[in-house]
C-alpha positions as CSV (number, residue, x, y, z in Angstrom):
1,M,77.2,120.9,136.1
2,E,79.8,117.2,134.0
3,A,83.4,117.7,133.8
4,K,84.5,117.0,130.7
5,M,87.2,114.4,130.0
6,K,90.3,115.2,128.5
7,V,90.9,112.9,125.0
8,V,93.8,111.7,125.1
9,P,95.3,109.7,121.8
10,F,96.2,106.7,121.2
11,T,97.8,104.0,119.2
12,L,98.8,100.3,119.1
13,A,101.9,98.5,119.0
14,L,103.0,94.7,118.6
15,I,105.6,93.6,119.0
16,K,106.2,90.6,116.8
17,P,106.9,87.0,117.8
18,D,110.6,87.0,117.8
19,T,111.9,90.1,119.3
20,A,108.7,89.4,122.0
21,A,110.2,85.7,122.4
22,S,113.6,87.9,124.0
23,Q,112.6,89.8,127.0
24,E,115.9,92.1,126.9
25,K,114.8,93.3,123.5
26,V,111.0,93.6,124.8
27,E,112.5,95.9,127.5
28,A,114.8,97.2,125.3
29,I,111.7,98.7,123.3
30,L,109.3,99.6,126.2
31,E,112.4,101.4,127.4
32,K,112.8,103.8,124.5
33,T,108.8,103.9,124.0
34,Q,108.6,105.7,127.5
35,N,112.1,107.3,126.3
36,A,110.2,109.2,123.7
37,G,107.7,110.5,125.7
38,L,104.9,107.7,125.1
39,E,103.0,105.8,128.1
40,I,102.6,102.7,128.0
41,Y,98.4,102.2,129.3
42,Q,97.7,98.7,128.4
43,R,100.2,95.9,127.8
44,Q,99.1,92.5,126.5
45,T,100.9,89.1,125.6
46,R,99.0,86.3,124.0
47,V,99.1,84.7,120.3
48,L,97.3,85.5,118.0
49,D,94.5,83.4,115.9
50,K,94.0,84.0,111.5
51,E,90.8,85.8,112.1
52,D,93.5,89.0,114.4
53,V,96.1,88.6,111.8
54,I,94.1,88.7,108.8
55,N,91.9,91.7,110.7
56,L,95.6,93.2,111.3
57,Y,96.7,93.4,107.6
58,A,93.3,93.5,105.7
59,K,95.2,95.7,103.6
60,L,98.0,93.2,102.0
61,K,95.6,89.8,101.8
62,G,96.2,89.6,98.2
63,E,99.8,90.1,98.0
64,D,101.5,86.6,97.4
65,F,103.2,86.5,101.4
66,F,100.9,86.7,102.6
67,Q,100.2,83.5,103.5
68,E,103.7,83.4,105.2
69,L,103.1,86.6,107.2
70,L,99.8,85.0,108.7
71,D,102.0,82.3,109.6
72,Y,105.0,84.4,111.0
73,M,102.9,86.4,113.1
74,M,100.7,83.5,114.3
75,S,104.3,81.7,115.8
76,G,104.5,83.2,118.7
77,P,103.5,85.6,121.7
78,V,103.2,88.7,120.9
79,Q,103.2,92.1,123.1
80,I,100.5,94.3,122.2
81,L,100.9,97.6,123.7
82,R,98.6,100.6,123.9
83,L,100.2,104.2,123.5
84,A,98.7,106.6,124.5
85,K,101.0,110.8,124.6
86,T,98.7,113.3,126.5
87,E,100.9,116.2,123.6
88,G,101.6,115.6,120.1
89,D,100.6,112.3,118.4
90,P,101.5,109.1,119.4
91,I,101.8,107.6,115.8
92,E,103.8,110.0,114.4
93,T,105.9,109.5,117.6
94,W,106.4,105.6,117.9
């Protein structure tokens, strides 16, 4: 008999370049995240490329500020967090 695995809901969160540049700010966000009952399953730091940003913000593509958004989001490393919560909605909590 196969054991059923419990599906744990998760969401992705980004700490944007200006905030990710400050280790103090990142640590404060991580602490608040965990205090809210979210578990950080994965954490990655990287610079987003144009395709990444276009995919993330596809709904905003026609907006006047889209190029500024692209430039900003590619301007430095971001922290990418995969957050999960065993009880409740991680999106609502985030």
